[in-house]
Each structure stands twice: as structure tokens, then as C-alpha cells.
C-alpha positions as CSV (number, residue, x, y, z in Angstrom):
1,M,-24.1,-28.1,-39.7
2,R,-21.9,-27.4,-36.6
3,A,-20.9,-24.1,-35.1
4,I,-17.2,-23.7,-34.2
5,S,-15.3,-20.9,-32.5
6,A,-14.1,-18.7,-35.4
7,C,-10.6,-18.5,-34.2
8,L,-10.2,-22.2,-34.6
9,L,-11.1,-21.8,-38.3
10,G,-8.4,-19.2,-38.9
11,V,-10.5,-16.0,-38.3
12,A,-8.4,-13.4,-36.7
13,C,-10.9,-12.6,-33.9
14,R,-9.0,-13.4,-30.7
15,Y,-8.4,-10.6,-28.2
16,D,-4.8,-10.2,-29.5
17,G,-6.0,-10.0,-33.1
18,G,-4.7,-13.5,-33.8
19,H,-6.3,-16.9,-34.5
20,L,-5.7,-20.5,-33.6
21,L,-6.2,-22.1,-36.9
22,S,-6.6,-25.8,-36.3
23,D,-6.4,-28.1,-39.3
24,A,-7.2,-31.0,-37.0
25,V,-10.5,-29.3,-36.0
26,R,-11.4,-28.4,-39.6
27,D,-10.5,-31.8,-40.9
28,A,-12.5,-33.6,-38.1
29,F,-15.7,-32.6,-39.9
30,P,-15.2,-33.4,-43.6
31,G,-18.3,-32.6,-45.7
32,E,-20.0,-30.9,-42.8
33,G,-21.0,-27.3,-42.9
34,L,-19.1,-25.2,-40.4
35,C,-20.5,-22.0,-39.0
36,P,-17.8,-19.7,-37.5
37,I,-18.9,-17.9,-34.3
38,C,-17.1,-15.4,-32.1
39,P,-19.3,-14.5,-29.1
40,E,-17.0,-11.6,-28.1
41,Q,-17.2,-10.0,-31.5
42,M,-20.9,-10.8,-31.8
43,G,-21.3,-9.0,-28.5
44,G,-19.8,-5.8,-30.0
45,L,-16.2,-6.0,-28.8
46,P,-13.5,-4.9,-31.1
47,T,-10.5,-6.9,-32.3
48,P,-7.9,-6.5,-30.9
49,R,-9.2,-5.8,-27.4
50,P,-7.8,-6.1,-23.9
51,P,-7.9,-9.7,-22.6
52,A,-10.7,-10.4,-20.2
53,E,-11.3,-12.7,-17.3
54,L,-14.2,-14.0,-15.2
55,V,-14.3,-12.5,-11.7
56,G,-16.5,-14.0,-9.0
57,G,-17.4,-17.2,-10.8
58,D,-17.9,-18.9,-14.2
59,G,-20.2,-18.1,-17.0
60,H,-23.2,-19.6,-15.2
61,A,-22.5,-17.2,-12.3
62,V,-22.3,-14.3,-14.8
63,L,-25.7,-15.2,-16.3
64,D,-27.1,-15.4,-12.8
65,G,-25.7,-11.9,-12.0
66,R,-23.3,-13.2,-9.4
67,A,-20.0,-12.7,-11.4
68,R,-18.6,-10.2,-13.9
69,V,-16.3,-10.2,-16.9
70,I,-13.5,-7.6,-16.5
71,A,-11.0,-6.6,-19.1
72,A,-7.3,-6.2,-18.2
73,D,-7.8,-2.4,-18.4
74,G,-10.5,-2.6,-15.7
75,T,-13.4,-2.2,-18.1
76,D,-16.5,-4.2,-17.2
77,V,-17.4,-6.1,-20.4
78,T,-20.0,-8.3,-18.9
79,R,-22.9,-6.9,-21.0
80,A,-20.9,-7.5,-24.2
81,F,-20.1,-11.1,-23.2
82,V,-23.8,-11.8,-22.4
83,R,-25.0,-10.1,-25.6
84,G,-22.5,-12.2,-27.6
85,A,-23.7,-15.4,-26.0
86,E,-27.3,-14.5,-26.7
87,E,-26.4,-13.8,-30.4
88,V,-24.6,-17.2,-30.7
89,V,-27.6,-19.0,-29.3
90,A,-30.0,-17.1,-31.6
91,L,-27.9,-17.9,-34.7
92,C,-27.5,-21.6,-33.8
93,A,-31.3,-21.8,-33.2
94,R,-32.0,-20.1,-36.5
95,L,-29.7,-22.4,-38.4
96,G,-30.8,-25.5,-36.7
97,I,-27.4,-26.2,-35.2
98,Q,-27.3,-28.5,-32.2
99,E,-23.6,-29.1,-31.8
100,V,-21.0,-26.4,-31.0
101,L,-17.2,-26.8,-30.7
102,L,-15.7,-24.0,-28.7
103,K,-12.2,-22.7,-27.9
104,A,-11.0,-24.3,-24.7
105,R,-10.5,-22.3,-21.5
106,S,-11.8,-19.0,-22.9
107,P,-14.0,-16.7,-20.7
108,S,-16.7,-16.8,-23.4
109,C,-16.2,-20.2,-25.0
110,G,-14.5,-22.4,-22.4
111,C,-16.2,-25.7,-21.6
112,G,-15.5,-27.5,-18.4
113,Q,-12.4,-25.5,-17.7
114,I,-11.7,-21.7,-17.8
115,H,-8.9,-19.4,-16.8
116,C,-9.5,-17.3,-13.7
117,G,-6.4,-15.1,-13.6
118,A,-3.4,-17.4,-13.9
119,E,-5.4,-20.4,-12.6
120,L,-7.2,-23.0,-14.6
121,V,-10.5,-23.9,-12.8
122,P,-13.6,-26.0,-13.4
123,G,-16.4,-24.1,-15.1
124,D,-17.8,-22.8,-18.4
125,G,-17.4,-19.5,-20.2
126,V,-20.4,-17.2,-20.7
127,A,-21.4,-18.5,-24.2
128,A,-20.8,-22.1,-23.3
129,A,-23.0,-21.7,-20.2
130,L,-25.8,-20.2,-22.1
131,L,-25.6,-22.7,-24.9
132,R,-25.7,-25.5,-22.3
133,R,-28.7,-23.9,-20.6
134,R,-30.6,-23.8,-23.9
135,G,-30.0,-27.5,-24.6
136,F,-27.1,-27.3,-27.2
137,R,-24.4,-29.9,-27.1
138,V,-21.1,-28.1,-26.5
139,Q,-17.5,-29.4,-26.3
140,A,-14.1,-27.8,-26.0
141,S,-11.4,-28.0,-28.6
142,S,-8.3,-29.9,-27.5
143,D,-5.9,-27.1,-28.3
């Protein structure tokens, strides 16, 4: 079984209420169980919600208390992002999932690259950072 960002499987959980259904992602794992995850929803955020961005560093910096996640309306949503990351890790551990495919460039799911404002910078989102720290294999979608 593999965990995959729910938006890539067609779940309307993105900040704007949409999804990014990717037949290529779904079809890449024939016969494999797929567990949809959305760290932002699992952290208690509604859909739709204001877009958020990492401020002061990437997801690792957020986990270390050196950065925050701030919504476009100015609300600090750091606690929800961290709680969602913790829920994803707990679910994956409970289900024995070791591999996770995440939405590229997201403040929660981004792996290797994330948006900081209008810029694309090296780093991980909050959930990706916690998953890596706990020994899960993570990769970003190629969307």
C-alpha cells in the first residue's frame, strides 16, 4: 500500500476546493492499494481555505520552530499544518505504509521544492519533512 496526496486522486481537498486528478499517478500503481491523504484537512483546516505559504524557512524549519505557515488572510496556520503532518505519519505507521507520493511544491506536501511567495525554492513542506524525519520514503508528483 502507498499513501498519495488525496488531491492527485481526485479528492476536492485543495485550498481552492479543487483537485488535481492525475490518471498518470493512479495508473502508475496498478493493483496496489492507494491511501489518500490530505495533511491540511487532517490538521483541521476547511476546504476551501485561504492559500498558505511557508515564512522563514521550509517544513523542517517549521518543525524546529524557526518558521511559520501563514495563510493569505494573515492567519497563522502553523499548528494545523504540524498536526496534519503528525496525523499523516500516524496513519502511515498504523497501515504499514512506507512509501508516500506527495503533491509537488505544496507547503505541506512539497518534496525537494516548495513555493515561498512567488518563488520556487529548495526545501520540503511540513508533512514531507516530518515523513522524511520518521524514515518514510517520499517523492513528489511530476505535475
